[in-house]
Backbone atoms as SQL, in Angstrom:
CREATE TABLE atoms (id INTEGER PRIMARY KEY, chain TEXT, resi INTEGER, resn TEXT, atom TEXT, x REAL, y REAL, z REAL);
INSERT INTO atoms VALUES
  (1, 'A', 1, 'MET', 'N', 79.692, -5.004, -6.170),
  (2, 'A', 1, 'MET', 'CA', 79.030, -4.858, -5.032),
  (3, 'A', 1, 'MET', 'C', 78.788, -3.368, -4.769),
  (4, 'A', 2, 'ALA', 'N', 79.627, -2.576, -4.707),
  (5, 'A', 2, 'ALA', 'CA', 78.743, -1.029, -4.627),
  (6, 'A', 2, 'ALA', 'C', 78.580, -0.383, -5.728),
  (7, 'A', 3, 'LEU', 'N', 78.102, -0.768, -6.806),
  (8, 'A', 3, 'LEU', 'CA', 78.236, -0.482, -7.830),
  (9, 'A', 3, 'LEU', 'C', 76.245, -1.212, -7.927),
  (10, 'A', 4, 'ALA', 'N', 76.229, -2.295, -7.260),
  (11, 'A', 4, 'ALA', 'CA', 74.618, -3.157, -7.549),
  (12, 'A', 4, 'ALA', 'C', 73.780, -2.490, -5.895),
  (13, 'A', 5, 'ALA', 'N', 74.424, -2.015, -5.152),
  (14, 'A', 5, 'ALA', 'CA', 73.905, -1.312, -4.138),
  (15, 'A', 5, 'ALA', 'C', 74.174, -0.328, -3.206),
  (16, 'A', 6, 'GLY', 'N', 75.099, 0.480, -3.946),
  (17, 'A', 6, 'GLY', 'CA', 75.670, 1.958, -3.247),
  (18, 'A', 6, 'GLY', 'C', 76.435, 1.591, -1.746),
  (19, 'A', 7, 'GLY', 'N', 76.816, 0.352, -2.102),
  (20, 'A', 7, 'GLY', 'CA', 77.730, 0.309, -0.707),
  (21, 'A', 7, 'GLY', 'C', 78.362, -1.489, -0.259),
  (22, 'A', 8, 'LEU', 'N', 79.428, -1.494, 0.266),
  (23, 'A', 8, 'LEU', 'CA', 79.661, -2.671, 0.340),
  (24, 'A', 8, 'LEU', 'C', 79.040, -3.278, 1.898),
  (25, 'A', 9, 'TYR', 'N', 78.481, -2.636, 2.462),
  (26, 'A', 9, 'TYR', 'CA', 77.628, -3.128, 3.750),
  (27, 'A', 9, 'TYR', 'C', 78.807, -4.409, 4.597),
  (28, 'A', 10, 'GLY', 'N', 79.635, -3.837, 4.964),
  (29, 'A', 10, 'GLY', 'CA', 80.700, -4.957, 5.362),
  (30, 'A', 10, 'GLY', 'C', 81.501, -5.752, 4.704),
  (31, 'A', 11, 'LEU', 'N', 81.019, -6.224, 3.602),
  (32, 'A', 11, 'LEU', 'CA', 81.836, -7.269, 2.781),
  (33, 'A', 11, 'LEU', 'C', 83.531, -7.034, 2.798),
  (34, 'A', 12, 'THR', 'N', 83.848, -7.609, 3.113),
  (35, 'A', 12, 'THR', 'CA', 85.355, -8.001, 2.731),
  (36, 'A', 12, 'THR', 'C', 86.171, -8.827, 1.681),
  (37, 'A', 13, 'GLY', 'N', 85.151, -10.364, 1.980),
  (38, 'A', 13, 'GLY', 'CA', 85.525, -11.232, 0.828),
  (39, 'A', 13, 'GLY', 'C', 84.555, -11.374, -0.286),
  (40, 'A', 14, 'ASN', 'N', 84.835, -13.100, -0.463),
  (41, 'A', 14, 'ASN', 'CA', 83.676, -13.157, -1.757),
  (42, 'A', 14, 'ASN', 'C', 83.085, -14.336, -1.159),
  (43, 'A', 15, 'SER', 'N', 82.286, -13.946, 0.165),
  (44, 'A', 15, 'SER', 'CA', 81.448, -15.262, 1.104),
  (45, 'A', 15, 'SER', 'C', 79.921, -15.367, 0.116),
  (46, 'A', 16, 'ILE', 'N', 79.949, -15.146, -1.017),
  (47, 'A', 16, 'ILE', 'CA', 78.647, -15.283, -1.326),
  (48, 'A', 16, 'ILE', 'C', 77.579, -16.486, -0.660),
  (49, 'A', 17, 'SER', 'N', 78.046, -17.289, -0.342),
  (50, 'A', 17, 'SER', 'CA', 77.186, -18.096, -0.172),
  (51, 'A', 17, 'SER', 'C', 77.039, -18.340, 1.748),
  (52, 'A', 18, 'THR', 'N', 77.587, -17.693, 2.132),
  (53, 'A', 18, 'THR', 'CA', 77.228, -17.597, 4.125),
  (54, 'A', 18, 'THR', 'C', 76.847, -15.844, 4.290),
  (55, 'A', 19, 'THR', 'N', 76.494, -15.279, 3.120),
  (56, 'A', 19, 'THR', 'CA', 76.928, -13.677, 3.400),
  (57, 'A', 19, 'THR', 'C', 74.706, -13.239, 2.969),
  (58, 'A', 20, 'ALA', 'N', 74.295, -12.604, 3.962),
  (59, 'A', 20, 'ALA', 'CA', 72.916, -12.141, 3.837),
  (60, 'A', 20, 'ALA', 'C', 72.721, -10.679, 4.095),
  (61, 'A', 21, 'ILE', 'N', 73.419, -10.129, 3.055),
  (62, 'A', 21, 'ILE', 'CA', 72.761, -8.527, 3.600),
  (63, 'A', 21, 'ILE', 'C', 71.309, -8.121, 3.542),
  (64, 'A', 22, 'ASP', 'N', 70.945, -7.683, 4.610),
  (65, 'A', 22, 'ASP', 'CA', 69.485, -6.885, 4.248),
  (66, 'A', 22, 'ASP', 'C', 69.312, -5.571, 4.023),
  (67, 'A', 23, 'ALA', 'N', 69.559, -5.019, 3.276),
  (68, 'A', 23, 'ALA', 'CA', 69.943, -3.821, 2.957),
  (69, 'A', 23, 'ALA', 'C', 69.611, -3.927, 1.190),
  (70, 'A', 24, 'PRO', 'N', 68.582, -2.331, 0.825),
  (71, 'A', 24, 'PRO', 'CA', 68.405, -2.545, -0.548),
  (72, 'A', 24, 'PRO', 'C', 69.080, -2.502, -1.587),
  (73, 'A', 25, 'HIS', 'N', 68.959, -2.881, -2.829),
  (74, 'A', 25, 'HIS', 'CA', 69.939, -2.946, -4.311),
  (75, 'A', 25, 'HIS', 'C', 69.318, -2.596, -5.262),
  (76, 'A', 26, 'LEU', 'N', 70.100, -2.489, -6.317),
  (77, 'A', 26, 'LEU', 'CA', 69.549, -1.881, -7.649),
  (78, 'A', 26, 'LEU', 'C', 68.101, -2.533, -8.172),
  (79, 'A', 27, 'GLY', 'N', 68.086, -4.330, -8.121),
  (80, 'A', 27, 'GLY', 'CA', 67.020, -4.301, -8.395),
  (81, 'A', 27, 'GLY', 'C', 65.916, -3.675, -7.494),
  (82, 'A', 28, 'ASN', 'N', 65.948, -4.013, -6.321),
  (83, 'A', 28, 'ASN', 'CA', 64.293, -3.362, -5.694),
  (84, 'A', 28, 'ASN', 'C', 64.430, -2.151, -6.079),
  (85, 'A', 29, 'ARG', 'N', 65.295, -1.364, -6.216),
  (86, 'A', 29, 'ARG', 'CA', 65.554, 0.160, -6.612),
  (87, 'A', 29, 'ARG', 'C', 64.694, 0.142, -8.110),
  (88, 'A', 30, 'VAL', 'N', 65.087, -0.539, -9.162),
  (89, 'A', 30, 'VAL', 'CA', 63.876, -0.502, -10.174),
  (90, 'A', 30, 'VAL', 'C', 62.601, -1.079, -10.163),
  (91, 'A', 31, 'GLU', 'N', 62.412, -1.861, -9.478),
  (92, 'A', 31, 'GLU', 'CA', 60.936, -2.524, -8.797),
  (93, 'A', 31, 'GLU', 'C', 60.318, -1.225, -8.385),
  (94, 'A', 32, 'ALA', 'N', 61.101, -0.658, -7.048),
  (95, 'A', 32, 'ALA', 'CA', 59.830, 0.267, -6.888),
  (96, 'A', 32, 'ALA', 'C', 59.647, 1.728, -7.298),
  (97, 'A', 33, 'ALA', 'N', 60.205, 1.456, -8.908),
  (98, 'A', 33, 'ALA', 'CA', 60.282, 2.640, -10.268),
  (99, 'A', 33, 'ALA', 'C', 59.195, 1.982, -10.783),
  (100, 'A', 34, 'GLY', 'N', 58.643, 0.741, -10.299),
  (101, 'A', 34, 'GLY', 'CA', 57.541, 0.389, -11.593),
  (102, 'A', 34, 'GLY', 'C', 58.329, -0.796, -12.570),
  (103, 'A', 35, 'LYS', 'N', 59.577, -0.706, -12.658),
  (104, 'A', 35, 'LYS', 'CA', 60.221, -1.611, -13.605),
  (105, 'A', 35, 'LYS', 'C', 60.149, -2.825, -13.485),
  (106, 'A', 36, 'THR', 'N', 60.521, -3.484, -14.347),
  (107, 'A', 36, 'THR', 'CA', 61.339, -4.702, -14.122),
  (108, 'A', 36, 'THR', 'C', 62.874, -4.799, -14.539),
  (109, 'A', 37, 'TRP', 'N', 62.926, -5.668, -13.865),
  (110, 'A', 37, 'TRP', 'CA', 64.643, -6.820, -13.782),
  (111, 'A', 37, 'TRP', 'C', 65.067, -8.144, -13.860),
  (112, 'A', 38, 'LYS', 'N', 65.795, -8.243, -14.738),
  (113, 'A', 38, 'LYS', 'CA', 66.524, -9.404, -14.244),
  (114, 'A', 38, 'LYS', 'C', 68.392, -9.391, -14.521),
  (115, 'A', 39, 'SER', 'N', 68.924, -10.450, -13.912),
  (116, 'A', 39, 'SER', 'CA', 70.477, -10.608, -14.076),
  (117, 'A', 39, 'SER', 'C', 70.802, -12.081, -14.352),
  (118, 'A', 40, 'TYR', 'N', 71.196, -11.657, -15.754),
  (119, 'A', 40, 'TYR', 'CA', 71.583, -13.396, -16.342),
  (120, 'A', 40, 'TYR', 'C', 73.080, -13.183, -16.698),
  (121, 'A', 41, 'VAL', 'N', 73.511, -14.612, -16.253),
  (122, 'A', 41, 'VAL', 'CA', 74.584, -14.958, -16.008),
  (123, 'A', 41, 'VAL', 'C', 75.462, -16.035, -17.049),
  (124, 'A', 42, 'GLN', 'N', 76.027, -15.683, -17.216),
  (125, 'A', 42, 'GLN', 'CA', 76.781, -16.369, -19.002),
  (126, 'A', 42, 'GLN', 'C', 77.295, -17.826, -18.026),
  (127, 'A', 43, 'ASN', 'N', 77.350, -18.754, -18.333),
  (128, 'A', 43, 'ASN', 'CA', 77.698, -20.458, -18.178),
  (129, 'A', 43, 'ASN', 'C', 76.835, -20.506, -17.097),
  (130, 'A', 44, 'MET', 'N', 76.191, -19.955, -16.746),
  (131, 'A', 44, 'MET', 'CA', 75.043, -20.876, -15.326),
  (132, 'A', 44, 'MET', 'C', 74.319, -21.775, -15.916),
  (133, 'A', 45, 'PRO', 'N', 74.754, -22.768, -15.016),
  (134, 'A', 45, 'PRO', 'CA', 74.512, -24.497, -15.325),
  (135, 'A', 45, 'PRO', 'C', 72.724, -24.449, -15.509),
  (136, 'A', 46, 'SER', 'N', 71.899, -23.723, -14.611),
  (137, 'A', 46, 'SER', 'CA', 70.451, -24.015, -14.411),
  (138, 'A', 46, 'SER', 'C', 70.140, -22.790, -13.526),
  (139, 'A', 47, 'ASN', 'N', 68.688, -22.123, -13.967),
  (140, 'A', 47, 'ASN', 'CA', 67.930, -21.294, -13.126),
  (141, 'A', 47, 'ASN', 'C', 68.852, -21.199, -11.397),
  (142, 'A', 48, 'CYS', 'N', 69.251, -19.844, -10.806),
  (143, 'A', 48, 'CYS', 'CA', 69.473, -19.766, -9.824),
  (144, 'A', 48, 'CYS', 'C', 70.738, -20.794, -9.045),
  (145, 'A', 49, 'TYR', 'N', 71.170, -21.302, -9.706),
  (146, 'A', 49, 'TYR', 'CA', 72.364, -21.997, -9.750),
  (147, 'A', 49, 'TYR', 'C', 73.694, -21.581, -8.840),
  (148, 'A', 50, 'ALA', 'N', 74.132, -22.046, -7.687),
  (149, 'A', 50, 'ALA', 'CA', 74.559, -20.857, -6.085),
  (150, 'A', 50, 'ALA', 'C', 76.138, -21.956, -5.885),
  (151, 'A', 51, 'LYS', 'N', 76.290, -23.095, -7.106),
  (152, 'A', 51, 'LYS', 'CA', 77.750, -23.753, -6.770),
  (153, 'A', 51, 'LYS', 'C', 78.750, -23.287, -8.025),
  (154, 'A', 52, 'ASP', 'N', 80.125, -23.300, -7.725),
  (155, 'A', 52, 'ASP', 'CA', 80.754, -22.886, -8.995),
  (156, 'A', 52, 'ASP', 'C', 80.847, -24.545, -10.240),
  (157, 'A', 53, 'SER', 'N', 80.637, -23.810, -11.547),
  (158, 'A', 53, 'SER', 'CA', 80.574, -24.999, -12.545),
  (159, 'A', 53, 'SER', 'C', 81.210, -24.237, -13.104),
  (160, 'A', 54, 'GLY', 'N', 82.437, -25.419, -13.746),
  (161, 'A', 54, 'GLY', 'CA', 83.500, -24.643, -14.987),
  (162, 'A', 54, 'GLY', 'C', 83.995, -23.702, -14.268),
  (163, 'A', 55, 'ASN', 'N', 83.966, -22.705, -15.823),
  (164, 'A', 55, 'ASN', 'CA', 83.790, -21.259, -15.585),
  (165, 'A', 55, 'ASN', 'C', 82.801, -20.304, -14.780),
  (166, 'A', 56, 'TYR', 'N', 81.802, -20.920, -14.438),
  (167, 'A', 56, 'TYR', 'CA', 80.159, -20.219, -13.560),
  (168, 'A', 56, 'TYR', 'C', 80.952, -20.070, -12.286),
  (169, 'A', 57, 'GLN', 'N', 81.180, -18.698, -11.625),
  (170, 'A', 57, 'GLN', 'CA', 81.251, -18.531, -10.417),
  (171, 'A', 57, 'GLN', 'C', 79.699, -17.921, -9.364),
  (172, 'A', 58, 'PRO', 'N', 78.841, -18.288, -8.955),
  (173, 'A', 58, 'PRO', 'CA', 77.474, -17.566, -8.266),
  (174, 'A', 58, 'PRO', 'C', 78.267, -16.193, -8.148),
  (175, 'A', 59, 'ASP', 'N', 79.573, -15.767, -7.483),
  (176, 'A', 59, 'ASP', 'CA', 79.946, -14.526, -7.084),
  (177, 'A', 59, 'ASP', 'C', 80.126, -13.450, -8.301),
  (178, 'A', 60, 'GLY', 'N', 79.684, -13.819, -10.091),
  (179, 'A', 60, 'GLY', 'CA', 79.492, -13.012, -10.925),
  (180, 'A', 60, 'GLY', 'C', 78.400, -11.913, -10.889),
  (181, 'A', 61, 'THR', 'N', 77.773, -12.135, -10.061),
  (182, 'A', 61, 'THR', 'CA', 75.845, -11.106, -10.469),
  (183, 'A', 61, 'THR', 'C', 76.558, -10.820, -8.604),
  (184, 'A', 62, 'PRO', 'N', 75.611, -9.494, -8.347),
  (185, 'A', 62, 'PRO', 'CA', 76.030, -9.369, -6.376),
  (186, 'A', 62, 'PRO', 'C', 74.399, -10.098, -5.889),
  (187, 'A', 63, 'PHE', 'N', 73.314, -10.032, -6.756),
  (188, 'A', 63, 'PHE', 'CA', 72.318, -9.708, -5.745),
  (189, 'A', 63, 'PHE', 'C', 72.382, -10.968, -5.352),
  (190, 'A', 64, 'TYR', 'N', 72.657, -11.983, -5.349),
  (191, 'A', 64, 'TYR', 'CA', 72.578, -13.565, -4.455),
  (192, 'A', 64, 'TYR', 'C', 73.192, -12.917, -3.136),
  (193, 'A', 65, 'TYR', 'N', 73.962, -11.884, -2.627),
  (194, 'A', 65, 'TYR', 'CA', 74.779, -11.499, -1.862),
  (195, 'A', 65, 'TYR', 'C', 73.582, -11.171, -0.433),
  (196, 'A', 66, 'PHE', 'N', 72.434, -10.473, -1.515),
  (197, 'A', 66, 'PHE', 'CA', 71.126, -9.923, -0.334),
  (198, 'A', 66, 'PHE', 'C', 70.118, -11.161, 0.173),
  (199, 'A', 67, 'LYS', 'N', 69.751, -10.819, 1.158),
  (200, 'A', 67, 'LYS', 'CA', 68.873, -11.387, 1.607),
  (201, 'A', 67, 'LYS', 'C', 67.492, -11.800, 1.254),
  (202, 'A', 68, 'ASP', 'N', 67.198, -11.140, 0.247),
  (203, 'A', 68, 'ASP', 'CA', 66.066, -10.871, -0.289),
  (204, 'A', 68, 'ASP', 'C', 65.838, -11.985, -1.446),
  (205, 'A', 69, 'MET', 'N', 67.124, -12.061, -2.147),
  (206, 'A', 69, 'MET', 'CA', 67.576, -13.632, -2.660),
  (207, 'A', 69, 'MET', 'C', 67.513, -14.503, -2.327),
  (208, 'A', 70, 'LYS', 'N', 68.512, -14.722, -1.085),
  (209, 'A', 70, 'LYS', 'CA', 68.732, -15.941, -0.195),
  (210, 'A', 70, 'LYS', 'C', 67.257, -16.838, 0.361),
  (211, 'A', 71, 'THR', 'N', 66.832, -15.650, 0.512),
  (212, 'A', 71, 'THR', 'CA', 65.307, -16.156, 1.486),
  (213, 'A', 71, 'THR', 'C', 63.920, -16.233, 0.734),
  (214, 'A', 72, 'ASN', 'N', 63.905, -15.916, -0.612),
  (215, 'A', 72, 'ASN', 'CA', 62.890, -15.816, -1.010),
  (216, 'A', 72, 'ASN', 'C', 62.901, -16.580, -2.812),
  (217, 'A', 73, 'ARG', 'N', 62.662, -18.244, -2.705),
  (218, 'A', 73, 'ARG', 'CA', 63.138, -18.434, -3.950),
  (219, 'A', 73, 'ARG', 'C', 62.265, -18.011, -5.235),
  (220, 'A', 74, 'ALA', 'N', 61.048, -17.861, -5.248),
  (221, 'A', 74, 'ALA', 'CA', 60.377, -17.136, -6.175),
  (222, 'A', 74, 'ALA', 'C', 61.058, -16.172, -6.553),
  (223, 'A', 75, 'TYR', 'N', 61.893, -15.060, -5.751),
  (224, 'A', 75, 'TYR', 'CA', 61.866, -13.942, -6.463),
  (225, 'A', 75, 'TYR', 'C', 63.628, -14.017, -6.698),
  (226, 'A', 76, 'ARG', 'N', 64.094, -15.027, -6.125),
  (227, 'A', 76, 'ARG', 'CA', 65.566, -15.280, -6.819),
  (228, 'A', 76, 'ARG', 'C', 65.218, -16.461, -8.242),
  (229, 'A', 77, 'GLN', 'N', 64.435, -16.744, -8.295),
  (230, 'A', 77, 'GLN', 'CA', 63.900, -17.336, -9.607),
  (231, 'A', 77, 'GLN', 'C', 63.479, -16.570, -11.008),
  (232, 'A', 78, 'ALA', 'N', 62.756, -15.700, -10.487),
  (233, 'A', 78, 'ALA', 'CA', 62.236, -14.706, -11.463),
  (234, 'A', 78, 'ALA', 'C', 63.357, -13.725, -11.871),
  (235, 'A', 79, 'HIS', 'N', 64.352, -14.103, -10.720),
  (236, 'A', 79, 'HIS', 'CA', 65.627, -12.453, -11.068),
  (237, 'A', 79, 'HIS', 'C', 67.091, -12.885, -11.578),
  (238, 'A', 80, 'TRP', 'N', 67.063, -14.161, -11.516),
  (239, 'A', 80, 'TRP', 'CA', 68.704, -14.034, -11.303),
  (240, 'A', 80, 'TRP', 'C', 68.564, -16.005, -12.255),
  (241, 'A', 81, 'GLN', 'N', 69.115, -15.762, -13.417),
  (242, 'A', 81, 'GLN', 'CA', 68.791, -16.766, -14.189),
  (243, 'A', 81, 'GLN', 'C', 70.061, -16.847, -15.474),
  (244, 'A', 82, 'PRO', 'N', 70.028, -17.811, -16.110),
  (245, 'A', 82, 'PRO', 'CA', 70.789, -18.351, -17.293),
  (246, 'A', 82, 'PRO', 'C', 71.125, -17.305, -18.334),
  (247, 'A', 83, 'GLN', 'N', 72.262, -16.997, -18.836),
  (248, 'A', 83, 'GLN', 'CA', 72.242, -16.144, -20.421),
  (249, 'A', 83, 'GLN', 'C', 70.995, -16.424, -21.195),
  (250, 'A', 84, 'THR', 'N', 71.257, -18.141, -21.364),
  (251, 'A', 84, 'THR', 'CA', 70.198, -18.891, -22.194),
  (252, 'A', 84, 'THR', 'C', 68.443, -18.367, -21.922),
  (253, 'A', 85, 'SER', 'N', 68.304, -17.552, -21.091),
  (254, 'A', 85, 'SER', 'CA', 67.091, -17.169, -20.920),
  (255, 'A', 85, 'SER', 'C', 66.823, -16.128, -21.403),
  (256, 'A', 86, 'MET', 'N', 67.915, -15.170, -21.326),
  (257, 'A', 86, 'MET', 'CA', 67.515, -14.182, -21.898),
  (258, 'A', 86, 'MET', 'C', 67.919, -13.573, -23.699),
  (259, 'A', 87, 'ASP', 'N', 67.822, -15.476, -24.037),
  (260, 'A', 87, 'ASP', 'CA', 67.405, -15.320, -25.795),
  (261, 'A', 87, 'ASP', 'C', 66.218, -15.115, -25.733),
  (262, 'A', 88, 'ALA', 'N', 65.248, -16.038, -25.001),
  (263, 'A', 88, 'ALA', 'CA', 63.842, -16.226, -24.994),
  (264, 'A', 88, 'ALA', 'C', 63.322, -14.871, -24.902),
  (265, 'A', 89, 'ASP', 'N', 63.432, -14.295, -23.516),
  (266, 'A', 89, 'ASP', 'CA', 63.066, -12.799, -23.010),
  (267, 'A', 89, 'ASP', 'C', 62.999, -11.669, -24.210),
  (268, 'A', 90, 'LEU', 'N', 64.505, -11.542, -24.685),
  (269, 'A', 90, 'LEU', 'CA', 64.509, -10.204, -26.001),
  (270, 'A', 90, 'LEU', 'C', 63.319, -10.412, -26.869),
  (271, 'A', 91, 'LYS', 'N', 62.637, -11.923, -27.041),
  (272, 'A', 91, 'LYS', 'CA', 62.497, -11.907, -28.103),
  (273, 'A', 91, 'LYS', 'C', 60.906, -11.191, -28.041),
  (274, 'A', 92, 'SER', 'N', 60.335, -10.598, -27.410),
  (275, 'A', 92, 'SER', 'CA', 59.385, -10.434, -26.917),
  (276, 'A', 92, 'SER', 'C', 58.971, -9.060, -25.634),
  (277, 'A', 93, 'ALA', 'N', 58.505, -7.948, -26.138),
  (278, 'A', 93, 'ALA', 'CA', 58.562, -6.503, -25.418),
  (279, 'A', 93, 'ALA', 'C', 58.330, -6.964, -24.224),
  (280, 'A', 94, 'SER', 'N', 56.981, -7.815, -24.295),
  (281, 'A', 94, 'SER', 'CA', 56.556, -8.563, -22.709),
  (282, 'A', 94, 'SER', 'C', 57.049, -8.853, -21.922),
  (283, 'A', 95, 'THR', 'N', 58.018, -9.807, -22.602),
  (284, 'A', 95, 'THR', 'CA', 59.442, -10.572, -21.418),
  (285, 'A', 95, 'THR', 'C', 60.851, -9.780, -21.569),
  (286, 'A', 96, 'THR', 'N', 61.128, -8.875, -22.021),
  (287, 'A', 96, 'THR', 'CA', 62.245, -7.543, -21.898),
  (288, 'A', 96, 'THR', 'C', 62.135, -6.988, -20.889),
  (289, 'A', 97, 'PRO', 'N', 63.093, -7.445, -19.961),
  (290, 'A', 97, 'PRO', 'CA', 63.036, -6.320, -18.953),
  (291, 'A', 97, 'PRO', 'C', 63.463, -4.894, -19.138),
  (292, 'A', 98, 'ASN', 'N', 63.115, -4.035, -18.191),
  (293, 'A', 98, 'ASN', 'CA', 63.207, -2.426, -18.209),
  (294, 'A', 98, 'ASN', 'C', 64.796, -2.466, -18.259),
  (295, 'A', 99, 'PHE', 'N', 65.438, -3.632, -17.439),
  (296, 'A', 99, 'PHE', 'CA', 67.024, -3.036, -16.679),
  (297, 'A', 99, 'PHE', 'C', 66.985, -4.981, -16.576),
  (298, 'A', 100, 'VAL', 'N', 68.912, -4.949, -16.944),
  (299, 'A', 100, 'VAL', 'CA', 69.531, -6.093, -17.416),
  (300, 'A', 100, 'VAL', 'C', 70.794, -6.398, -16.488),
  (301, 'A', 101, 'TRP', 'N', 71.124, -7.134, -15.326),
  (302, 'A', 101, 'TRP', 'CA', 72.360, -6.565, -15.337),
  (303, 'A', 101, 'TRP', 'C', 72.710, -8.400, -16.085),
  (304, 'A', 102, 'PHE', 'N', 74.172, -7.914, -17.024),
  (305, 'A', 102, 'PHE', 'CA', 74.808, -9.251, -17.203),
  (306, 'A', 102, 'PHE', 'C', 75.844, -9.429, -16.745),
  (307, 'A', 103, 'ALA', 'N', 76.163, -10.499, -16.177),
  (308, 'A', 103, 'ALA', 'CA', 77.441, -10.893, -16.048),
  (309, 'A', 103, 'ALA', 'C', 78.258, -12.086, -16.522),
  (310, 'A', 104, 'ALA', 'N', 79.205, -11.763, -17.557),
  (311, 'A', 104, 'ALA', 'CA', 80.232, -12.214, -17.847),
  (312, 'A', 104, 'ALA', 'C', 80.842, -13.159, -16.975),
  (313, 'A', 105, 'ASP', 'N', 81.419, -14.920, -17.586),
  (314, 'A', 105, 'ASP', 'CA', 81.616, -15.982, -16.381),
  (315, 'A', 105, 'ASP', 'C', 82.995, -15.500, -16.242),
  (316, 'A', 106, 'GLY', 'N', 83.308, -16.420, -15.223),
  (317, 'A', 106, 'GLY', 'CA', 84.648, -16.403, -14.562),
  (318, 'A', 106, 'GLY', 'C', 86.114, -16.095, -15.591),
  (319, 'A', 107, 'CYS', 'N', 85.956, -16.826, -16.759),
  (320, 'A', 107, 'CYS', 'CA', 86.748, -16.120, -17.759),
  (321, 'A', 107, 'CYS', 'C', 86.864, -15.218, -18.970),
  (322, 'A', 108, 'ASP', 'N', 85.637, -15.153, -19.059),
  (323, 'A', 108, 'ASP', 'CA', 85.832, -14.047, -19.826),
  (324, 'A', 108, 'ASP', 'C', 85.608, -12.458, -19.328),
  (325, 'A', 109, 'ASP', 'N', 85.301, -12.499, -18.010),
  (326, 'A', 109, 'ASP', 'CA', 84.855, -11.050, -17.323),
  (327, 'A', 109, 'ASP', 'C', 86.537, -10.899, -17.089),
  (328, 'A', 110, 'MET', 'N', 88.000, -11.775, -17.767),
  (329, 'A', 110, 'MET', 'CA', 89.569, -11.477, -17.205),
  (330, 'A', 110, 'MET', 'C', 89.756, -11.806, -15.758),
  (331, 'A', 111, 'GLU', 'N', 89.180, -12.186, -15.162),
  (332, 'A', 111, 'GLU', 'CA', 89.482, -12.736, -13.968),
  (333, 'A', 111, 'GLU', 'C', 90.032, -14.311, -13.715),
  (334, 'A', 112, 'GLY', 'N', 89.462, -15.014, -14.194),
  (335, 'A', 112, 'GLY', 'CA', 90.204, -16.335, -14.701),
  (336, 'A', 112, 'GLY', 'C', 91.180, -16.646, -15.359),
  (337, 'A', 113, 'CYS', 'N', 90.974, -15.953, -16.759),
  (338, 'A', 113, 'CYS', 'CA', 91.666, -16.321, -18.108),
  (339, 'A', 113, 'CYS', 'C', 92.615, -15.475, -18.545),
  (340, 'A', 114, 'GLY', 'N', 92.243, -14.856, -17.344),
  (341, 'A', 114, 'GLY', 'CA', 93.359, -13.256, -18.473),
  (342, 'A', 114, 'GLY', 'C', 92.862, -12.296, -19.145),
  (343, 'A', 115, 'ILE', 'N', 93.004, -10.872, -19.465),
  (344, 'A', 115, 'ILE', 'CA', 92.912, -9.811, -20.349),
  (345, 'A', 115, 'ILE', 'C', 92.863, -10.595, -21.304),
  (346, 'A', 116, 'THR', 'N', 93.403, -11.264, -23.031),
  (347, 'A', 116, 'THR', 'CA', 93.026, -11.615, -23.550),
  (348, 'A', 116, 'THR', 'C', 92.210, -12.833, -24.378),
  (349, 'A', 117, 'ALA', 'N', 91.399, -13.151, -23.097),
  (350, 'A', 117, 'ALA', 'CA', 90.533, -14.173, -22.795),
  (351, 'A', 117, 'ALA', 'C', 89.096, -12.931, -23.116),
  (352, 'A', 118, 'GLY', 'N', 89.602, -11.856, -22.299),
  (353, 'A', 118, 'GLY', 'CA', 88.306, -10.809, -22.386),
  (354, 'A', 118, 'GLY', 'C', 87.949, -10.200, -23.288),
  (355, 'A', 119, 'ASP', 'N', 88.994, -9.936, -23.715),
  (356, 'A', 119, 'ASP', 'CA', 89.364, -8.861, -25.568),
  (357, 'A', 119, 'ASP', 'C', 88.571, -9.838, -26.259),
  (358, 'A', 120, 'ASN', 'N', 88.780, -11.037, -26.322),
  (359, 'A', 120, 'ASN', 'CA', 88.298, -11.849, -27.518),
  (360, 'A', 120, 'ASN', 'C', 87.347, -12.329, -27.614),
  (361, 'A', 121, 'SER', 'N', 86.608, -12.308, -26.294),
  (362, 'A', 121, 'SER', 'CA', 85.383, -12.398, -26.266),
  (363, 'A', 121, 'SER', 'C', 83.996, -12.021, -26.475),
  (364, 'A', 122, 'ALA', 'N', 83.255, -12.987, -27.330),
  (365, 'A', 122, 'ALA', 'CA', 81.549, -12.193, -27.413),
  (366, 'A', 122, 'ALA', 'C', 80.909, -11.691, -26.312),
  (367, 'A', 123, 'ALA', 'N', 81.393, -12.308, -25.347),
  (368, 'A', 123, 'ALA', 'CA', 80.294, -12.108, -24.405),
  (369, 'A', 123, 'ALA', 'C', 80.085, -10.778, -23.480),
  (370, 'A', 124, 'GLY', 'N', 81.181, -10.143, -23.614),
  (371, 'A', 124, 'GLY', 'CA', 81.611, -8.804, -23.225),
  (372, 'A', 124, 'GLY', 'C', 81.513, -7.240, -24.080),
  (373, 'A', 125, 'CYS', 'N', 81.176, -7.978, -25.219),
  (374, 'A', 125, 'CYS', 'CA', 80.847, -7.034, -26.563),
  (375, 'A', 125, 'CYS', 'C', 79.749, -6.742, -27.183),
  (376, 'A', 126, 'CYS', 'N', 79.267, -5.690, -27.504),
  (377, 'A', 126, 'CYS', 'CA', 78.045, -5.501, -28.589),
  (378, 'A', 126, 'CYS', 'C', 76.686, -5.973, -28.031),
  (379, 'A', 127, 'VAL', 'N', 75.827, -5.318, -27.809),
  (380, 'A', 127, 'VAL', 'CA', 74.335, -5.959, -28.013),
  (381, 'A', 127, 'VAL', 'C', 73.592, -4.705, -29.046),
  (382, 'A', 128, 'SER', 'N', 73.348, -5.561, -30.211),
  (383, 'A', 128, 'SER', 'CA', 72.939, -4.389, -31.407),
  (384, 'A', 128, 'SER', 'C', 71.513, -4.140, -31.152),
  (385, 'A', 129, 'THR', 'N', 70.554, -2.727, -30.794),
  (386, 'A', 129, 'THR', 'CA', 69.594, -2.406, -31.195),
  (387, 'A', 129, 'THR', 'C', 68.927, -2.548, -32.547),
  (388, 'A', 130, 'GLY', 'N', 69.875, -2.556, -33.768),
  (389, 'A', 130, 'GLY', 'CA', 69.462, -2.305, -34.945),
  (390, 'A', 130, 'GLY', 'C', 70.027, -1.122, -35.615),
  (391, 'A', 131, 'GLY', 'N', 70.314, -0.508, -34.633),
  (392, 'A', 131, 'GLY', 'CA', 70.411, 1.024, -35.379),
  (393, 'A', 131, 'GLY', 'C', 72.110, 1.397, -35.371);
C-alpha cells in the first residue's frame, strides 16, 4: 500500500472488501502525467475479480483499496486485469501500458507457499526485452 500510494492512510489490516481510501494512488499519478497504466494479477480468474480463488487473492494489488477503483466499474475494468490480459496487451505498442504493476499470486509471492515456491516461480522472474 505504501509503495502504491505513498502512505497507509490508516490501513491497519487486510480489509480490501470494506476499505475505500479516498486519496490518489500511483495509477492516478501516472494518468496525471499523461501516461497509461494497468495492474495485472497472476491467476486472477477474470477481470476485476474481487474474491479469493485458489492461490489468487484480490489484495495482491493495492489499487482495489481505493475509492476510484471501488466506485467506478469502467475505470476498474480498464486497470485491474488478469495476467493473461498482459500477453495480448504486449503484442502491440499501442496497447502496452506505460506503467505496469504486476502482482504474483498468493503462492508465488511467497506469502502462502513459502520461500522455495517463490524462488522456483517463473512469475517473479525476468521480463526480457530481447537485449
